[in-house]
C-alpha positions, 0 to 999 in steps of 0.5 A: 397760398396756392401750390404755385405760390408754395413752389415760388416760396420754396425757390426763394427760401433756398435761393442764396444757399449752396443746395444743389438741384434746388428746384428738383428738391423743392418739387419732390418735397411739395409732392411729398407734403401734398401727397401729389405727383408732379403732374398733379402739381401742375394741373392743380397749381391754383389749389389752396394749401392748408396751414399744416401743409405749409408748416410741413413744407417749411420743416422740409425746407430747413432740412434741405438747407441743412444738407439732409438728403431729400430721399431721407425727408420723403423716405423714398428713392426710385431704383430699377423702376421700383420705390424703396423706403430709405432713411438715415440708417441705410445708404441711398440707392444710386443709379450707377448701382443699376448697372450691377443689377442689370448685369446680374439679371442679364447673366441669370436670364441667359444661364438659368433659363430652366433652373433656379439660381441661388444668390447671396447679396452681401451688405444689402442695406435698403435691400435695393439689389436683392429686391430688384433681382427678386422682382426681375428674375422669376426663378431665384432664391436670394439670401441678403445680409447686413451687419445692421439690424435697422438696415435688415428691418428696412430691407424686409419692409422694401421686400414686402412693399415690392411683393418679393418677400417670399423669395428673399431670406434676410439675415443679420450677419457680419459678412459671411459669419452667419451664412450656412449655405455653401452652394450659391451660384452668384455672390453680389455686393455693393460694399463700403468702398470709400477710403476712410480719409476721403469721407470728410471731403465728400459732399455734405449730403453724402456725409449724412448717409451712414458711415458704416455704409461708406467706410471701406477702410484705409485704402477702400479695399477692406470689404473686397479682401473679405469677399475674395478671401471667403467667397470661394467657400460659398460658391458652386464651381464656376459660380460668379461674383458681381461687385460694385467698385469705385471709379479708381479701384479696378487695378487694385481689385484685379490684383486682389483677384490674382492673389486670391487663387480662387477666381479667374476671368475678371471683367470690368464693366463701365457705367454710363459715364464711362467710369469703371463700375463693377467687376465680374469674376468666376470661381476657378483655379487662378494659377494661370491667371492673366489680366 
């Protein structure tokens, strides 16, 4: 059996299943098993494969059939043009979150041209946000936290792989519990924000991701309340919060900002699909808050 035969076999294997984007996942699986890129799969399509490679491909196909995300099978996800190790202990970084990272980078490049910027990344997970910021912002010092020790280990690995480990201090912490510094310029977070009762209705692959990274409490706002209640104690004057949100959470979070008394000038940024994706606000006296 050659590579071309293997790809045909994979398509037939998943033909009558409910697997979405099966051709893409088959190609990614083949790249992983054969240790090739997509161009090599094409240019070496007549290359014979070994029995071990075929068996490993079959194991991967079974996992795909059982709704295991391809990223957990290949242990890789691209984000901000960087490669991240991921497994079942961390949320898979999604393209929508790149909007959040890009907005932080844009703000830093215009505001901190000659000075160092201190950033706190809450709920870092795989470290995708912290590592990307460290990669693209030269003069930054980042603290990244997560309640999960396994997530912290993965985030550290990703920082090392992307050569930014000296710029990030990783702390296992339940939100702000173990954060001592009080002079951050920016707090950034993509916290769990899915309503508890909604999780069971999500796509089968999404339900394979860690519950702790999905569950935002009864109304999906549990972690936003913590962030807005406490961030004022950890930011410098005029410091900013950048938080990713669900497509339908803008009004609810604007209301939380109004009642926080610590933040002003909220702005909502949409993603490429024109959905509300992140909110930016600034530390300040909100007694005259207006939406």
